[in-house]
N, C-alpha and C positions, 0 to 999 in steps of 0.2 A: 181712174186704178191703180192703186200703192202694191208698192213694191214688200214683200217679208223683209229685212232686216236683220241680220245677227253680232252676235260683239264675240269674242273670238279673243281670250286673255290666253298668254305663254303661262303654263305654272310646274311647268320641270326647265330644269334645263336641258341642255341641246349637247352638254359632251356626252363623247361616243354616238349621237348621230350617224345616220348616213349626210356624205355631203347634197343626195339628192331630199333629204328632209330639213337639212338647213338650207336649197334652197329655197322650197316649199314656207318653210319659215318669215325666210326675208320678203319674200313677194309677197307676203301676207300681210309685210307690214310688223311682222312681230321679231326677236332675237333676242329678249331679256327676258328673266321670271317676272310678270306683273308685264306686262305690256302688254293695253290690248289698243281692238281696232272692232273698227264695225265695217260690215258690208253685205252689200245687195245679197241677198240668198239664190245660188244657182243653179247648173249644175259641174261645174268645175269649179267653185269654188267648194264646195260638199268634198268633190274629189279630195282635192288641197287639207280637207280637214280630214277627212279619211285618214291619207296617206299619213298624216301628224299627231292622229287625235289623242293618243299614249301620253302628247307634250301640251296640251290648248281643255281648255273648259272653252264651251259655248251654249251661249244662254240666245234664248229671240229676245230683239229690242220692239219697244211697243209703239 
């Protein structure tokens, strides 16, 4: 059984973002434009992405 993975890349600046959004970026391992991380797709990660969807791009990893 393989779990789906996604790549999350920060594409916009966090300037002007709320403290909660900044903490979400850090929890995902982001914080600078261009930085990317791979995470297993789970409800928790989906919720984090939803909170910062205007700052990141998401793609599936094969």
